[in-house]
C-alpha positions as CSV (number, residue, x, y, z in Angstrom):
1,M,106.2,116.8,92.4
2,L,107.8,114.3,94.5
3,K,108.7,115.1,98.1
4,K,111.7,113.0,97.5
5,P,113.2,111.1,94.6
6,P,113.0,107.2,94.3
7,V,116.7,107.0,93.8
8,S,118.9,109.4,95.4
9,G,121.5,111.4,93.2
10,C,124.5,110.4,95.2
11,R,123.4,106.7,94.4
12,L,124.2,107.4,90.7
13,A,127.5,106.0,90.2
14,H,127.7,106.3,86.3
15,Y,125.4,107.6,83.9
16,D,127.0,108.0,80.2
17,G,123.8,109.7,78.8
18,G,123.1,106.5,76.8
19,S,121.4,103.3,77.8
20,S,122.9,102.1,81.0
21,I,122.8,103.5,84.6
22,T,125.3,102.2,87.3
23,L,124.1,102.5,90.8
24,S,126.0,102.1,94.2
25,F,124.2,100.4,96.9
26,F,125.1,98.5,100.3
27,N,124.3,94.9,100.4
28,H,123.2,93.6,103.6
29,R,123.8,89.8,102.9
30,T,127.4,90.7,102.2
31,N,127.9,93.4,104.2
32,H,129.7,95.2,101.2
33,H,129.0,98.2,98.9
34,E,128.3,97.1,95.5
35,N,127.4,98.5,91.8
36,L,124.7,97.4,90.0
37,E,124.4,98.2,86.0
38,L,121.0,98.3,84.7
39,P,119.6,99.5,81.4
40,Q,117.4,102.5,81.5
41,R,114.3,100.6,80.8
42,E,114.7,97.9,83.4
43,L,115.4,100.8,86.1
44,I,112.2,102.5,85.2
45,L,110.4,99.1,85.1
46,R,111.8,98.2,88.4
47,L,110.6,101.7,89.9
48,I,107.0,101.5,88.6
49,K,106.5,98.3,90.4
50,H,106.5,100.5,93.8
51,I,103.8,102.9,92.5
52,S,100.7,102.0,93.9
53,E,97.4,102.5,92.0
54,K,95.0,105.5,92.4
55,H,92.9,105.4,95.5
56,F,94.9,102.4,97.0
57,R,94.7,102.6,100.7
58,M,98.1,102.4,102.4
59,I,98.2,100.7,105.7
60,R,100.9,102.2,107.9
61,Y,100.2,100.6,111.3
62,F,98.0,97.7,112.3
63,D,97.2,95.9,115.3
64,F,98.0,97.3,118.6
65,L,100.3,100.1,116.9
66,A,96.8,101.5,115.2
67,N,95.9,104.6,116.9
68,R,92.3,104.6,115.9
69,A,91.6,101.0,116.2
70,V,87.9,100.2,117.0
71,G,87.0,97.0,118.8
72,V,90.5,96.0,119.7
73,V,90.6,92.7,121.6
74,A,93.4,92.3,124.0
75,Y,95.4,89.4,123.8
């Protein structure tokens, strides 16, 4: 069970039950809302890229932001 879905339901602009999905998103380069139409297979392949391997250690904080840093040298 996921804490939150990878793609929010409100971002789904159109899904016809077939092979294509239309997502709406905000493009920060152009500062406009845009739609992206993808086949189902392409969307799943893009989402799979963000799944980490089993027992992969994620690093959230490092350097001076890490609370449990041992032997930190002051700059």
